[in-house]
SEDREN-356345 format. One record per residue: x, y, z of N, C-alpha, C in turn. Coordinates in steps of 0.2 Angstrom, whole numbers, plus 5000, padded with zeros to 4 digits. Example, Ala and Ser with C-alpha at 12.3 -4.5 7.8 and 13.67 -1.06 7.14 Angstrom:
BEGIN
506649725039506249785039506649845039
506449895035506849955036506450005039
END
This chain:
BEGIN
509346624886508946674888509246714894
509246784893509546824898509046834904
509346844910508946854916509046924918
508446964918508447034920508147044927
508347094930508047114937507447164936
506947154939506347204939506547274941
506247324938506447394940505747424942
505747454948505147484951505147554949
504647584946504547644943503947684947
504047734950503547774954503347834950
502747844950502447894945502047944949
502048004948501648054951501048084947
500848034942500348054938499648044941
499548024947498948014950498548074951
497848074951497448124952497048114958
497048164962496648154969495948144967
495648104972494848094971494548154975
493948174972493548224975492948204978
492548244981491948224985491448214979
491048164980490548154975489848184977
489548214971488948244972488448204967
488048164970487648124965486948144965
486848184959486248214958486048264964
485448254968485348294973485548264980
485848204980486048174986486748164986
487048204991487848194992488048134995
488548104993488848044995489548034993
490048024998490748014996490847944993
490647934986490647874983491247834983
491847864983492547834984492647794990
492247814995492347785002491947725003
491447704998491047644999491547584999
491447535003491847475004491347415004
491547375000491247305000491747254997
491847205000492347154998492047084999
491347074997491047014998490547004991
490946994986490547004979490646934976
490146904973490146854968489746874962
490046874957489746894950489846844945
489346814942489346764937489046804930
489446794925489146824918489246774913
488746774908488746734902488346774897
488746784892488346824886488646814880
488246834875488546834868488646904865
489246914862489446974860489546974853
489347024849489447024842489647094840
490047104835490247174832490247174825
490247234822490347244815490747304814
491347294811491947344812492247364805
492047414801492447434796492947484798
493547484794494047534795494447554789
494747614789495147634784495847654786
496347644782497047654784497547674779
498047704780498547714775499247724779
499747714775500447714778500947724773
501547734775502147744770502747724774
503347704770503947684773504547694769
505147704771505747714767506247674770
506547634766507147584768507747604763
508247614767508847634763509447594765
509847574761510547534762511047574758
511647554759512147584754512047564747
511647504746511647484739510947504735
510447514739509747524736509347564741
508747584738508247624741507547594739
507147584744506447564743505947604747
505447634743504947684745504247644744
503847654749503247614749502647664752
502047664749501547694752500847654750
500347654754499747624752499147634757
498647614755498047624759497547564758
497147554763496747494764496047504767
495647464766494947464769494847394771
494447384776494247314779493647314782
493347254782492647244785492747184789
492647184796492747134800492147124805
491947064806491447044811491747004816
491346994822491646964827491046934831
491046874833490546844837490846804843
490646814849491046784854490546764860
490646714863490346684868490846684874
490646714880491046724885490746714892
491046674896490746664903491346674908
491146704914491646724919491346714926
491746704931491546704938492046744942
491846794946492246834950492046824957
492446814962492346804969492846854972
492546904976492946954979492846954987
493246924991493146914998493646965001
493546975008494047025012494747005011
494946945011495646925011495846885004
495446875000495546834994495146854988
495446854982495046874976495246814971
494746794967494946754961494446754956
494646744950494146754944494346704939
493846674935493946634930493546654924
493846644918493546664912493646624906
493146604902493146554896492846594891
493146584885492846624879492946584873
492546594868492646564861492346614856
492746624851492646684846492746654839
492346694835492446684827492346744824
492846764819492846824816492946824809
492546834804492646834797492946904795
493346904790493746964788493746974781
493647034778493647054771494147114771
494647114767495147174766495247184759
495247254757495447274751496047324752
496547324748497147364748497447384742
497747444741498147464736498747494738
499347474735499947504737500347514731
500847554731501347564726502047574729
502547554726503247554728503747564723
504247604725504847614720505447584723
505847554718506447524720506947544716
507547574719508047594715508747564718
509047534713509747494715510247534712
510847534715511447574713511647554706
511547484704511747464697511247474692
510647494694510047514689510147584686
509947594680509947654677509347694679
508847664681508247704683507847664688
507447694692507047654697506547614694
506347564698505747524696505147544700
504547554696503947574700503447514699
503147504704502647454704502047474708
501447444706500847444710500447384711
500047374716499647314716499047324720
498547284718497847284721497747214724
497547214730497447154734496747144737
496447094736495847074740495947014744
495747014750495746954754495146944758
495046884760494546864764494746804768
494346794774494546734778494246734785
494446704790494146704796494746684801
494546704808494946694813494546664819
494746604822494346574827494746564833
494546564839494946544845494546524851
494946484855494646464862495146484867
494946524872495446544877495146534884
495546544889495346534896495946564900
495746594906496146624911495946614918
496346614923496146614930496746644934
496546684939497046714944496746704951
497246704955497046704962497446754966
497146794971497546844974497446834982
497946834986497846834993498146894996
497846925001498046985005498446955011
499146955011499446915016499646955022
499647025021499747065027499547135026
498947155029498747225027498447225020
498747285017498647295010499147255005
499547215008500047185003499747115001
499847104994499547044991500047014987
499946944986500246904981499746874976
499946864970499446844965499746794960
499446744958499646694953499146684948
499346664942498846654937499046604932
498646594927498746554921498246574916
498546574910498046584904498346544898
497846534894498046494888497546504882
497746494876497346514870497546464864
497046444861497246404854496846444849
497146454843496746494838496946454831
496446464827496546444820496246504815
496546504809496346554805496446534797
496146564793496146544786496146614782
496546624777496646684773496646664766
496246694761496346684754496446754751
497046764747497246824744497246824737
497046874734497046874726497346944725
497846944721498247004719498347014712
498347084710498547104703499047154704
499647144700500247184700500347214693
500547274693500747314687501347344688
501747354683502447384684502647424678
503147454678503447494672503647434667
503547454660503747414655504547394656
504747334654504347284651503947234656
503847254662503547214667502747214665
502547154663501747144662501347144668
500747154667500247144673500247074674
500147054681500146984683499646974688
499446914689498946894694499246834698
499146844705499346794709498846784715
498946724718498446714724498846664729
498546664735498746614740498246594745
498246544748497846514753498246494759
498146514765498546504771498146484776
498346424779498046404786498546414791
498346444797498746454802498446434809
498846414813498646394820499146414825
498946434831499446444836499146424843
499646414847499446404854499946444859
499646464864500046504869499846494876
500346494880500246474887500646524891
500346554897500746604901500546594908
501146604912501046594919501246664922
500846704925501046774928501046764936
501546794939501546804946501646874948
501346894953501346964955501446974963
501747034965501747054972501647124972
501147144976501047214976500647244983
500447304982500147334988499547374986
499047374989498447414987497847374985
497247414984496647374982496247424978
495847394973495347424970494747404972
494347444976493647424979493147434974
492647394974492047394970491547444972
491347494968490847554971490247554966
490247504962489647504957488947494961
488947454966488347454970488147514973
488547554976488447614978488147664973
488447664967488247704962487547684960
487347624959486747604958486147624963
486347614969485947634975485747714974
486247754972486147824971485647834965
485747794960485347804954484547794956
484447734960483847724962483547774966
483847804971483647854976483547914972
483947934968483848004964483247994960
483147944956482547934952481947934956
481947904961481347904965481147974968
481748014970481648084972481348124966
481648114960481348154954480648144953
480448074954479748064953479248084958
479548104964479148124969478948074974
479348014973479147954977479547944984
480047984985480547984990480248024996
480147995002479848025008480348065012
480948045012481448075016482148065012
482548115014483248105011483648055015
483948005012484347955016484947975018
485147955024485847965027486347915024
486947925026487547895023487447815025
487247795031487147725033486647695029
486147725027485547695023485747685016
486147735013486447715006486947655006
487347655011487747595012487347535012
486847535017486447475017486047455011
485847505007485447485001485947454996
486547484996487047464991487247384992
487347374999487547305000486947255000
486247285000485747244999485647224992
485847274988485847254980486347204979
486847204982487347154981487147084983
486847084989486547014991485946994987
485547034985484947014981485246984974
485747014971485946994965486246924965
486446904970486746834971486246784974
485646804976485146754978485046704973
484946644975484846584970484146574968
483946604963483246594960483346574953
483246504951483446484945482946504939
482346514940481846534935481946614934
482146634928482346704927481746754928
481146734927480546774928480446784936
480546724939480446734946481046764950
481646764947482146804949482046874949
481846904943481646974943481146994948
480646954948480146974953480446974960
480846924962481146924968481546984970
481947004965482447064965482047124967
481547144963481147204964480747204970
480447144972480147144979480547154985
481147124984481647134990481847204990
482047244985482247314985481647354987
481047344985480547384987480347374994
480447314997480347305004480847335008
481447335006481947375010481847445010
481647475005481447545004480847565009
480347525009479847535013480047525021
480347475023480547465029481047525032
481347555028481747615030481447675030
480747675028480347735028480547785022
480847755017481047795011480447805006
480047755005479447755001478847735004
478247755001477547725004477347665000
476747664998476447614995476747604988
476947544986477247534980476747524974
476747574969476347574963476747554957
476447554951476747534945477347584944
477247644945477847694943478447684948
478347664954478847654959479247594956
478947534954479247484952479647494945
479347534941479647554935480347594936
480247634941480847674943481447634945
481247584950481747534952482047494946
481647474942481847434936482347474932
482147534930482547574925483247594928
483247604935483847624938484347564940
484047504940484447454943484547404937
484047374934484147324930484547344923
484547404922484847424916485547454917
485747454923486447474925486947414923
487147404917487547354915488247374912
488447434914489047464912489647424915
490247434913490847404917490847424924
491047374928491147394935491547454937
491347494941491747554943492147534950
492747564950493147544956493447614959
493747604965494047664968494647634972
495247664971495847644975496447644970
496947624974497647624970497947564972
498347534966498747474967499347484963
499947464966500547464963500847394964
501147364959501347294959501947284954
502347234956502847204951502647134949
502847114943502647044941503147014937
503146954936503546914931503046864928
503146864921502746814917503146774912
503046714913503346664908502846644902
503046654896502646644891502946594886
502546544883502746504878502246504872
502446514866502046514861502246474855
501846434852502046394846501546414840
501846424834501446454829501646404823
501146394819501246354813500846384807
501046374801500746404795500846354789
500346344785500446304779500046354774
500446364768500146404763500246374756
499846394751499946374744499846434740
500346454736500446514732500446494724
500046534721500046524713500246594710
500546594705500746654701500846634694
500546684689500646674682501346654680
501346594677502046584674502546554679
502346544685502746524690502446464693
502846404695502646344698502246364705
501846314707501546324713502046314719
501946354724502346354730502046334736
502246284739502046254745502446274751
502146304756502546334762502346304768
502846274772502746254779503146284784
502846324789503246364793503046344800
503546344805503446324812503846374816
503546404821503946454825503846444832
504346444836504346434843504546494847
504246524852504446584855504446574863
504946594866504946584874505146654876
504846674881504946744884504846744892
505246784895505146804902505146874903
504646904906504546974906504446994913
504747054915504647084922504347154921
503847164925503447224924503247264930
503147324930502947364935502247404933
501747394937501147424935500847464941
500547524939500247564944499547584941
499047564945498347574943497947614948
497647674946497147714950496547714947
495947704951495247714949494947764953
494647814950494347874955493647884952
493147874957492547894955492447974958
492448014953492448084955491748104957
491248074955490548084957490148014954
489548014956489147964953489147954946
489248014942489148014935489848024931
490348024935491048034932491547984935
491847954931492347904933493047914929
493547914933494247924930494747874932
494947834927495447784928496147794924
496647774928497347794925497747724926
498147714921498647654922499247674919
499847654922500547654920500847584920
501147564915501547504915502147514911
502647484915503347484912503547404912
503847384906503947314905504647294902
504947254904505647224901505547154900
505647134893505447064891506147044887
506246984889506846944886506546884882
506646884876506346834872506846794867
506746734866507046694861506546664856
506746664850506246634845506646604840
506346544838506646504832506146484827
506346484821505846474816506146434810
505846384808506046334803505546334797
505746354791505246354786505446304780
505046274777505146224772504746254766
505046264760504646284754504746234748
504246214745504246164740504046194734
504446194729504346224722504446174717
503946144713504046094708504446044710
504346014716504745954719505445974722
505646044721506246064724506146084731
506346054736506246074743506846114746
506746174749507246214752507046234759
507546234763507446254770507746314772
507446354777507646414780507646404788
508046434791508146434798508246504801
507846534806507946594809507946594816
508446634819508446634827508546714829
508246724834508246794837508246794844
508746834847508746834854508746914856
508246934859508247004860507847024867
507947084868507747114874507347174872
506747184875506247244873506047284880
506047344879505847384884505147424882
504647414886503947444884503747484890
503447544888503147594892502447604890
501947604894501247624892500847664897
500447704895500047744899499347754896
498847744900498147754898497747794903
497347834900496847874904496147864901
495647844905494947834903494547884907
494147924904493647964908492947934905
492447924910491847894908491247934911
490847964907490248004910489647964909
489247964915488647924915488047974916
487748004910487248054911486548024914
486447954913485847924915486047854917
485647814921485747744923485847704917
485547724911485647674905486147694900
486447754901486947774896487647794899
488147784895488847804897489147824891
489647874892490047904886490747904889
491247864885491947854887492447884883
492847924885493447944881494047914884
494447884879495047844881495647874877
496147884880496847904877497347854880
497747824875498247774877498847784872
499447774875500047784872500547724874
500947694869501347644870502047654866
502547644869503247644865503547574867
503847544862504247484862504847494859
505447474863506047474860506447414861
506647384855506947314855507647314853
508047274856508747264854508847194853
509047164847509147094846509747074842
509947014843510446984838510046934834
510146934828509746894823510246854818
510046794817510346754812509846714807
510046714801509546684796510046644791
509846584790510146534786509646504781
509846504774509446484769509846444764
509546424758509946384753510546424750
510446484749510946524746511146584750
511046594756511346644760511346634767
511746674771511946664778511946734781
511446754784511446824787511546824794
511946874797511946884804511946954805
511546974810511547044812511547054819
511947104822511947114829511747184831
511447194837511247264839510747284834
510247244832509647274828509147314833
509047374831508647414835507947424832
507447414835506747424832506347464837
506047514835505647554839504947564836
504447554841503747564838503347604843
503047654841502647704845501947694843
501447694847500747694846500347734850
499947774847499447824851498747804848
498247794853497547784852497147824855
496647854852496147894855495447864852
494947854857494347824855493747854860
493247854857492647874861492047824860
491747804866491247754866490647774869
490047764866489447774868489047704869
488747694875488447634877487747644880
487247604877486647614880486447544882
486147534888485947474891485247464892
484947424887484247404888484147334888
483647304886483647224886484247204882
484447244877485047224873485547284875
486147274876486647324877487047344870
486947404868487247424862487847474863
488347464859488947504859489147534853
489247594852489547634846490247654848
490747634844491447654845491747694839
492047754840492447784835493147794838
493647774834494347774836494747794831
495347824833495847844829496547814832
496947784827497547754829498147784825
498747804828499347824824499847774826
500247754821500747704823501347724819
501947724823502547734820503047684821
503347654816503847604817504547624814
505047604817505747614814506147564816
506647544812507247494814507847514811
508347494814509047504811509547454814
509947434810510447374812511147404810
511647374814512347384813512647324813
513247324810513647264809513247204806
512847214801512547164798512947134792
513047064793513447034788513046984784
513046984778512746934773513346904769
513446834771513946794768514646834769
515046844763515646874764515646944762
515046984762515047054760515247094766
515447154765515647204770515047214775
515147234781514647244785514247304783
513547304784513147364781512647384787
512347444786511847464791511247474787
510647464790510047464787509547504791
509147554788508647594792507947584788
507447574792506747574790506347614794
505847654791505447694796504747694792
504247694796503547704793503047724797
502547764795501947784799501347764796
500847754801500147724799499647764802
499047774799498547804802497847764801
497447754805496847714804496247744808
495647744805495047764809494547704809
494347694815493947634816493247654819
492747614816492047624818491747554819
491447544825491247484827490547494831
490147444829489447444832489347374835
489247364842489147304845488447294849
488247234850487747224855487847164858
487547164864487647104869486947074871
486947014871486346974872486446944879
486046964884486146934891485846874892
END
């Protein structure tokens, strides 16, 4: 495995933070500071996601040409249970997360392809229809710990792991030019994988939690709109209310009904003691509840972080499958793959609350990864056992940028617009050995570009509901030089393809 030095990239993509105007009460939201947070979460998450996609590719070599295009539709569900704990102290931060997920999948696709060989008189045209169903399940966990060692400089260590299982059943109908008849085939595949990663980071800066200040402003604004606010609060009062919300949220009251009563009583008492409200009636309690208990959007932050990191990853994957085809003996496949990688990355993150109702987040990441992979495959056809072996040693360069703008028209609703782009360039040396071939290829270049745009609407009631509409564009290309197969002359291969997909998802969370 090659060892690479990290490269620090400084970017001027940052957007300055403006003064916040929160409804009728002005407050510099980005200046709120609290670093004494304990947040525990446990919830069930479920989603229903249909999608449509299409793509095409062209592969040319000196001997042949392969043209492909196709479209697909899918329906996927997802049920996940996740628990997490976050502790944010003045000099240390740590968080732990555990989750389990189950996702059934149903996919239909149709594609056609044309293959033309230099020795053939005419190209061969084929089409196929594919139906598949199956599931994916996983158990994962992660933990990280950060220490601020001097001023705003920090060091961070973490660990993460995942174990996953999946099953896929495929039924395929293929048709081609005469004399190729229509044929039917199928397969069943069981897969499992395990992954383990150790990330280390060193950086400067901090993202401060400002969600409590935003919630305090929602409460005060709503009370003012209802005519219940006796005076306009000053900066110190808003700070104190935000920190009181934080303290009350973490008070230990084990009965959920008693906890809610305790929360509303404590907040109402604080407002009365500061002379902000008079007698507490039903409408005042309802106002506090609407503006606080339903604020369940993702946490908002303010600040800038820049860091470099190194991550060691080990992944082991296994696959067993059984394939059937008309007129062809049953094929049994046993495949085992092992991947080791060492990655160095540079990351810059800025979160900017432009106002109480508008949040802007930006992230830039540049990553260099050196990875080795080995794969051994055994195929059994009518008692005849054949072995394949593949090795790849490559270095990839990745650059990604993401911008998220979130608008909060009310304390219950949010609307998010996300734009993200990623480009991955990989150069690798590859070797494949099988029963009847020996392939070696050097300087294989693969490029992948991905652009995603999505909009998300979220409403937080007793159930949090989310509607997501997204578009994804994907471009892949590869080229190899000095490719040698057995004793044939060196060749060059080029492959390119584009894909488009539209995703629609509806989710709800049970707290």
